[in-house]
C-alpha positions in Angstrom: -80.4 -3.3 -134.3 -78.7 -6.7 -133.1 -75.3 -5.6 -133.4 -75.8 -2.0 -132.1 -77.3 -3.6 -129.5 -74.2 -6.8 -129.0 -71.7 -3.4 -129.5 -73.3 -1.2 -126.7 -73.3 -3.9 -124.3 -69.8 -5.4 -125.0 -68.7 -1.3 -124.8 -70.5 -0.9 -121.3 -69.2 -4.4 -120.2 -65.4 -3.5 -121.2 -65.8 0.1 -119.7 -67.0 -1.9 -116.6 -65.0 -4.6 -116.4 -62.1 -2.6 -116.5 -63.0 0.0 -114.0 -63.2 -3.3 -111.3 -60.0 -4.2 -112.7 -58.7 -1.0 -111.8 -60.6 -1.1 -108.5 -59.0 -3.9 -107.6 -55.3 -2.3 -108.4 -56.4 0.1 -105.7 -57.6 -1.9 -103.1 -53.8 -2.0 -100.1 -54.1 -5.5 -99.0 -54.6 -6.5 -103.2 -52.1 -4.5 -104.8 -49.0 -6.7 -104.2 -50.7 -9.6 -105.2 -52.0 -9.0 -108.4 -49.6 -8.5 -111.5 -48.5 -5.4 -113.1 -49.9 -7.0 -116.3 -53.5 -6.7 -114.5 -55.5 -6.5 -117.7 -54.0 -8.9 -119.8 -54.8 -11.6 -117.1 -57.5 -13.8 -118.4 -58.7 -15.4 -115.6 -59.2 -11.8 -114.1 -61.3 -10.8 -117.0 -63.3 -13.7 -116.6 -63.6 -12.8 -112.7 -64.3 -9.0 -113.1 -66.8 -10.3 -116.4 -69.0 -12.0 -113.7 -69.0 -9.1 -111.7 -69.7 -6.5 -114.0 -72.9 -9.0 -114.9 -74.0 -9.6 -111.1 -73.4 -6.0 -110.6 -76.1 -5.4 -113.9 -78.1 -7.3 -112.2 -78.0 -6.1 -109.0 -78.3 -2.1 -109.6 -81.5 -3.1 -111.4 -82.9 -3.6 -108.4 -80.9 -2.5 -105.5 -80.5 0.8 -105.8 -84.7 0.9 -106.0 -84.4 -0.8 -102.9 -82.4 1.8 -101.2 -84.2 4.6 -102.7 -87.8 3.6 -101.3 -86.4 2.4 -98.3 -83.9 5.7 -97.7 -85.7 8.6 -99.1 -89.8 7.4 -98.5 -90.0 4.8 -95.9 -87.0 6.3 -93.7 -88.6 9.7 -93.7 -92.3 8.4 -92.3 -90.8 7.6 -89.4 -90.5 11.6 -88.6 -94.7 11.6 -89.1 -96.2 9.3 -86.6 -99.7 10.6 -86.5 -100.2 11.1 -90.6 -101.4 7.6 -92.4 -98.9 5.7 -93.7 -100.3 4.9 -97.0 -101.3 8.5 -98.2 -97.7 9.4 -96.8 -96.0 6.6 -99.2 -98.0 7.8 -102.4 -97.9 11.3 -101.3 -93.8 11.2 -100.9 -93.2 9.1 -103.9 -95.5 11.3 -106.6 -93.3 14.3 -105.5 -90.1 12.4 -105.9 -91.4 10.6 -108.9 -91.8 13.8 -110.6 -88.4 15.3 -109.6 -86.6 12.1 -110.6 -88.5 12.7 -114.0 -86.8 15.7 -115.1 -83.3 15.3 -113.0 -82.8 11.7 -114.0 -83.9 10.9 -117.6 -81.7 8.5 -118.8 -81.6 10.0 -122.6 -80.0 13.3 -121.7 -77.3 11.9 -119.3 -73.9 12.6 -121.1 -72.3 9.6 -119.7 -68.7 8.4 -121.5 -70.0 5.1 -123.2 -72.5 7.8 -125.1 -69.1 9.7 -126.1 -67.3 6.7 -126.7 -70.3 4.9 -128.9 -71.4 7.4 -130.9 -68.7 10.5 -131.2 -65.4 7.4 -131.3 -67.0 4.6 -132.5 -69.7 6.7 -134.7 -72.4 4.5 -133.8 -75.9 5.1 -135.5 -77.0 7.2 -132.7 -80.5 6.7 -132.9 -80.7 3.1 -132.8 -78.1 3.0 -129.4 -80.2 5.6 -128.2 -83.6 3.9 -128.5 -82.0 0.9 -127.3 -80.1 2.1 -124.3 -83.2 4.0 -123.2 -85.6 1.1 -123.7 -82.9 -1.4 -121.6 -83.2 2.0 -118.8 -86.9 2.6 -118.7 -87.1 -1.5 -118.8 -84.7 -2.0 -115.7 -86.8 1.0 -113.8 -90.0 -0.8 -114.3 -88.7 -4.8 -113.6 -86.3 -3.1 -110.6 -89.0 -1.3 -108.8 -92.2 -3.7 -109.1 -91.0 -6.4 -106.7 -90.5 -3.9 -104.0 -93.3 -1.3 -104.7 -95.4 -4.4 -103.7 -93.7 -5.5 -100.9 -92.9 -2.1 -99.3 -96.7 -1.2 -100.6 -98.7 -3.6 -99.2 -97.0 -3.4 -96.1 -98.0 0.8 -95.9 -101.7 -0.7 -96.5 -101.7 0.1 -100.4 -104.0 -2.0 -102.5 -102.0 -4.8 -104.8 -103.4 -2.8 -107.9 -101.9 0.0 -107.5 -98.5 -0.8 -106.2 -98.3 -2.5 -109.8 -99.2 0.7 -110.9 -96.2 3.0 -109.3 -93.6 1.3 -111.7 -95.1 2.1 -114.8 -95.9 5.5 -113.4 -92.4 6.4 -112.9 -91.4 4.9 -116.2 -94.3 7.2 -117.9 -93.5 9.9 -117.0 -89.9 9.7 -117.8 -91.0 9.0 -121.3 -93.2 12.0 -121.3 -90.8 14.6 -120.1 -88.1 12.9 -122.5 -90.5 13.6 -125.1 -90.9 17.2 -123.8 -87.2 17.9 -124.3 -86.9 16.4 -128.1 -89.9 19.0 -128.9 -88.6 21.3 -126.7 -85.3 20.7 -129.2 -86.9 21.0 -132.6 -88.4 23.9 -131.7 -85.7 26.1 -129.6 -82.4 24.1 -130.4 -81.4 24.1 -126.7 -80.6 20.7 -125.6 -81.5 19.3 -121.9 -78.1 18.1 -120.1 -79.9 16.8 -116.9 -76.1 17.3 -115.1 -76.3 21.0 -115.5 -80.0 21.9 -113.9 -80.6 25.8 -115.1 -81.3 28.0 -112.1 -85.0 27.5 -112.8 -84.4 23.6 -112.6 -82.9 23.9 -109.1 -86.3 26.2 -108.0 -88.5 23.4 -109.3 -86.6 20.7 -107.3 -86.1 22.4 -104.3 -90.3 23.7 -104.4 -90.8 19.8 -104.4 -88.7 18.1 -101.8 -90.8 21.1 -99.7 -94.1 19.6 -101.1 -93.2 16.4 -100.7 -91.2 16.2 -97.1 -92.6 19.6 -95.8 -96.8 19.4 -96.3 -96.7 16.6 -94.2 -95.2 18.1 -91.5 -98.2 20.7 -91.6 -100.8 18.2 -92.0 -101.3 18.7 -95.9 -101.2 15.2 -98.0 -102.3 14.4 -101.4 -105.5 12.3 -101.4 -105.2 9.4 -103.1 -107.3 10.2 -106.0 -105.6 12.7 -106.7 -102.1 10.5 -106.6 -104.2 7.7 -108.8 -105.3 10.5 -111.1 -101.9 11.5 -112.0 -100.3 8.1 -112.2 -102.9 7.1 -114.4 -102.4 10.2 -116.8 -98.6 10.0 -116.7 -99.5 6.5 -118.1 -101.3 7.5 -120.6 -99.0 10.5 -121.3 -96.0 8.2 -121.6 -98.0 5.8 -124.1 -98.6 8.7 -126.1 -95.4 10.7 -126.4 -93.4 7.2 -126.6 -94.0 7.5 -130.9 -91.9 11.0 -130.1 -88.8 9.3 -129.2 -89.1 6.4 -132.1 -89.6 8.7 -134.7 -87.2 11.2 -133.5 -84.8 11.7 -136.1 -81.4 14.5 -134.6 -79.8 12.4 -132.1 -77.0 12.3 -133.3 -77.0 16.3 -133.8 -78.5 16.4 -130.2 -75.8 14.2 -129.0 -72.7 16.2 -130.7 -74.0 19.3 -128.5 -74.5 17.3 -125.4 -71.2 15.2 -125.2 -69.4 18.4 -126.5 -70.5 20.5 -123.8 -69.9 18.3 -121.2 -66.7 17.9 -122.0 -66.2 21.5 -121.8 -67.8 21.5 -118.8 -65.7 18.6 -117.0 -62.7 21.0 -118.5 -64.2 24.3 -117.2 -65.0 22.4 -113.5 -61.7 21.6 -113.1 -60.1 25.2 -113.7 -63.0 27.2 -111.2 -62.3 24.4 -108.7 -58.5 25.5 -108.7 -58.8 28.9 -109.2 -61.8 28.8 -105.8 -59.2 26.8 -104.4 -56.5 29.5 -104.7 -59.2 32.1 -103.5 -59.2 30.7 -100.3 -55.9 31.1 -100.0 -54.4 34.2 -97.8 -51.5 36.1 -99.6 -50.8 38.3 -97.0 -47.2 38.3 -96.7 -47.3 39.2 -92.9 -48.6 35.9 -92.0 -45.8 34.2 -90.4 -44.9 31.4 -87.7 -42.2 31.3 -85.0 -42.2 27.3 -85.1 -40.3 24.7 -86.5 -40.6 21.8 -89.1 -43.7 20.5 -89.6 -45.2 22.4 -86.9 -44.4 25.4 -88.9 -45.6 24.5 -92.2 -49.1 23.3 -90.5 -49.4 26.6 -89.0 -49.0 28.2 -92.1 -51.5 26.5 -94.0 -54.4 26.6 -91.1 -53.2 30.4 -90.9 -53.8 30.6 -95.1 -57.0 28.8 -95.4 -59.1 30.1 -92.1 -61.7 30.9 -94.9 -62.6 26.9 -95.7 -61.6 26.0 -92.1 -62.2 27.6 -89.0 -64.5 30.8 -90.4 -67.2 28.0 -91.6 -66.8 26.2 -88.2 -67.1 29.5 -86.5 -70.6 30.0 -88.4 -71.9 27.0 -88.2 -71.7 27.4 -84.2 -73.2 30.5 -84.3 -75.9 29.3 -86.3 -76.6 26.6 -83.5 -76.1 29.3 -81.1 -78.9 31.0 -83.2 -81.0 27.7 -83.0 -80.6 27.7 -79.0 -82.0 31.1 -78.3 -84.8 30.4 -81.0 -86.0 27.3 -79.7 -85.5 28.7 -75.5 -87.7 31.8 -76.6 -90.3 29.0 -78.1 -90.2 27.8 -74.6 -91.1 31.0 -72.9 -93.6 31.6 -75.8 -95.3 28.4 -76.1 -94.8 26.3 -73.1 -97.1 23.1 -74.1 -93.7 22.6 -76.3 -91.3 21.9 -73.4 -92.7 18.0 -72.8 -92.5 17.0 -76.6 -89.1 18.2 -76.9 -88.4 16.7 -73.3 -89.3 13.6 -75.0 -87.3 13.7 -78.2 -84.3 15.1 -76.2 -84.2 11.7 -74.3 -84.3 9.6 -77.4 -83.3 11.0 -80.3 -79.5 11.1 -79.5 -78.6 8.5 -82.6 -80.6 11.3 -84.7 -77.4 13.9 -84.0 -74.7 11.0 -85.7 -76.5 12.4 -88.8 -76.0 15.8 -87.8 -72.7 16.0 -87.0 -71.6 13.7 -89.9 -73.5 16.5 -91.8 -71.2 19.6 -90.0 -67.6 17.8 -89.8 -65.0 20.0 -91.7 -63.2 16.6 -92.3 -63.9 15.9 -96.3 -62.9 19.8 -96.9 -60.0 19.9 -94.6 -59.0 17.0 -96.5 -59.4 18.1 -99.7 -57.4 21.7 -98.9 -54.4 19.3 -97.7 -54.2 17.8 -100.9 -54.9 20.5 -103.6 -52.8 23.1 -101.9 -50.2 21.1 -100.1 -49.5 17.1 -99.8 -50.3 17.6 -104.3 -46.8 19.0 -104.6 -44.8 18.1 -101.6 -45.9 14.5 -102.3 -43.3 14.3 -105.1 -40.1 14.9 -102.7 -39.0 11.5 -101.3 -38.1 12.9 -98.3 -42.0 13.8 -97.4 -43.0 10.1 -97.5 -40.8 8.9 -95.0 -42.6 6.9 -91.9 -41.4 8.9 -89.4 -42.5 12.5 -91.2 -45.7 10.6 -92.4 -46.9 9.7 -88.8 -45.7 13.2 -87.3 -47.7 15.2 -90.0 -50.7 12.8 -89.4 -50.7 13.8 -85.9 -50.5 17.4 -86.3 -53.3 17.6 -88.8 -55.1 15.3 -86.2 -54.8 17.5 -83.3 -56.1 20.7 -85.7 -59.2 18.7 -87.2 -60.2 17.8 -84.0 -60.1 21.7 -83.0 -61.7 23.1 -85.5 -64.7 20.4 -85.2 -65.0 21.0 -81.8 -66.6 24.3 -81.8 -69.5 23.8 -83.2 -69.7 20.2 -81.6 -69.1 22.0 -77.8 -71.9 24.2 -79.5 -74.4 21.6 -80.2 -73.2 19.5 -77.0 -73.6 22.8 -74.4 -76.9 23.7 -76.4 -78.5 20.0 -76.0 -78.0 20.0 -72.3 -79.5 23.4 -71.5 -82.4 22.3 -73.7 -82.8 19.3 -71.9 -82.9 21.4 -68.5 -85.0 23.7 -70.3 -87.4 21.3 -71.3 -88.1 19.8 -67.9 -85.0 18.2 -66.9 -84.1 14.5 -66.1 -83.9 12.2 -62.8 -80.4 11.5 -63.5 -77.8 14.1 -63.7 -75.2 11.8 -65.4 -77.3 12.9 -68.7 -76.5 16.2 -68.9 -72.5 15.3 -69.1 -73.2 12.3 -71.2 -75.1 14.1 -73.4 -72.2 16.9 -73.8 -69.3 14.1 -74.2 -71.1 12.2 -76.4 -71.6 14.9 -79.2 -67.8 15.7 -78.4 -66.8 12.7 -78.9 -69.0 12.1 -82.2 -66.9 15.0 -83.5 -63.4 13.5 -82.7 -64.6 10.7 -84.4 -65.3 11.8 -88.0 -61.9 14.4 -87.7 -60.3 10.7 -86.8 -62.4 8.9 -89.4 -61.5 11.7 -92.4 -57.7 12.0 -91.9 -57.5 8.4 -91.5 -59.3 7.5 -94.6 -57.4 10.3 -96.3 -53.9 8.4 -95.5 -55.1 5.0 -96.0 -56.4 5.7 -99.6 -55.2 9.0 -100.8 -57.7 9.2 -103.2 -56.0 11.9 -105.6 -54.0 11.8 -108.6 -51.8 15.0 -109.6 -54.6 16.2 -111.9 -56.1 16.1 -108.4 -59.0 13.7 -109.7 -60.9 11.2 -107.1 -59.5 7.8 -108.4 -60.0 5.6 -105.7 -63.1 3.0 -105.9 -62.4 1.8 -102.3 -62.1 5.9 -100.9 -66.0 6.5 -102.4 -67.5 3.4 -101.0 -65.9 4.2 -97.6 -67.5 7.4 -97.7 -71.0 6.1 -99.1 -71.4 3.7 -96.1 -70.1 6.5 -94.0 -72.8 8.4 -95.2 -75.7 5.1 -95.1 -74.3 4.1 -91.5 -74.7 7.6 -90.2 -78.2 8.3 -92.5 -79.8 4.9 -90.5 -78.7 6.0 -87.3 -81.4 8.6 -87.8 -83.7 5.7 -87.3 -82.5 4.4 -83.8 -84.4 5.8 -80.5 -82.8 5.0 -77.5 -82.0 6.8 -73.9 -79.1 9.5 -73.7 -77.4 7.5 -71.1 -77.0 3.9 -72.6 -76.5 5.4 -76.5 -73.8 8.3 -75.2 -71.7 5.8 -73.6 -72.0 3.3 -76.7 -71.0 6.5 -78.6 -68.2 7.1 -76.3 -67.0 3.6 -75.7 -66.7 3.2 -79.6 -65.0 6.6 -80.0 -62.4 5.7 -78.2 -61.6 2.1 -79.9 -62.0 3.7 -83.4 -59.2 6.2 -82.4 -56.7 3.8 -80.7 -57.5 1.4 -84.1 -57.1 4.0 -86.4 -53.6 5.4 -84.8 -52.2 1.3 -85.4 -53.3 1.9 -89.1 -51.6 4.8 -89.4 -48.4 3.6 -87.8 -48.6 0.7 -89.8 -49.4 1.5 -93.1 -49.9 5.1 -94.3 -46.5 5.5 -94.9 -46.9 2.9 -97.8 -50.3 4.0 -98.6 -50.2 8.0 -98.5 -48.9 8.8 -101.9 -49.6 10.1 -105.3 -52.2 7.9 -107.8 -51.5 7.7 -111.2 
C-alpha cells in the first residue's frame, strides 16, 4: 500500500511538473530565456516541483473558496429580501447534490489513471482507494475553514458549519457506492465526463431549484437541510464498505478509460466534421477585392452560419425581450419604478452579459481551423506587414459582427430607461448606448489580441497554451465579479468608455510589436 502511495504521488507530480515546465516554455517573455533542454535542467525541475507542491496545497483550498464565493455568496446579492442563512444552506444543498454525481472523483477518467492502471499495470484497487481517500480528505479539509468562516458570517451555527464538509463528502461517497452497485448488476459504467440525457435533465432541474425557487419565495427550511446533511453523512459511512470491498476496479477502469480514449478521438473527428458543415460550399461565392481583403471577404461569406447568423439571432432575442418588457410595463405599471432603479445602477452587470454573447472565441476558432491552420505553414503568411494587415481587417469584421446585438441591447436599455420613468440627466441615455457598444468593442479586441499574441492551437487544432487558458479564465472571473458592482450609469459608463479606448490603443501596440513573432503554429 505504501509503495502504491509513493508511486501514485510521484506519477502525479511528474505529470504536473512537466506541464508546468511546458507552460513556462509557452510564455513569450520567458521562451528565449529558457533552454531547449528544459526538462533536463535540475534547477528548473526543482523550481517546478516547488510550484507543484504549492499548487497541491492551494488547490485543496482555493477551488473550494472560489466555489462558495462565486456559486453561493456571489448569487446571494440577487436576493435581497431572503434571509442569508437560509439562502446559503438552500443553494449549497442543491449544488452539493449536483456535485455528488457530476464530480465523484472515482469515475473521472484522468490521464494519471490511464498511465498508472493501464500502462504501468498498478494494482487498480490499491491505486483507487488511495487516490479516492485522498480526494475525499481534501474535500473535508479544503471546505472546513471556509464553511466556518462564510457560514458564521451568514448567521449559521458553528456546529452546522462544521457538518457541511462532511455532508459534501458523505454524499459523494454514497453516490459513488450506488454507481458501483449499478455496475455489478448491469455492467454499465458511470463516466462523469459524459452525462446521459437523464443526468443533464436532473442537473438543470437542480440548478433551477437552487437559484429559481428563492426568486419566487420558496426556500428549504433549515430542519430539512439538517435532515439531508445527517442522512448523507450516515449514508456515506454505511456505504463506504462497498467502496473498500469492491473487487472489480481493474475491469471497471479498463472500460472507463477505453471509452474515454475513444471519446477523445471521436470528439476530434466530430469537431472537424461540424466545422466543415458550417462552411458554405456555394461555388457562386466570390469577391471583387484583392489581397487579404479578398481572403477575408470569402472567409466571412462562407462562415455566415457561425458568425453573422448567431449574431442576428442574439439581436432578435434581445428585441423580443425589449418588447416583452415594454408589454409588462403596460400591463403591470408597478414594476416601472423598480426597473428604473435597477437600470440606473446595474450597468456593471452588463459587462458579464456582453462577455457571454460576444462571438470572439467562435470567430478566432473558426479562423484557425478553417484558415490559419493551413496558411501558417507558409513563410510569407508570417511576415510582419502581412500579420498586421490581416489583424486590422479581422478586427474590423469581428467588431461589426458583435456590434449588431450590442446596438440592440444599448438602444433597448435606453428605451427601457425612458419608458420606466426616465432620468434627470439626459446624457445617461447616450452614455448607456455608447458604453454598451464600447464593451462589445473591448471583447472583440480582447479575443483577437490574445489569439494573435498567444496563438494557442497546434497543428492538430488542440489548445496547447496554458497562458491562453489562464487569460480566458481571468477574463471570466473579472466579468463575473462585475455583476456584484452597483454604480450610476454616468460614472461607470464614462469609466467603461475610457477603459475601452485605452485598452484598444495598448492592444494595437502589442500586436504591432509582438504578433509577427507569436502568431505561429504550436508544436
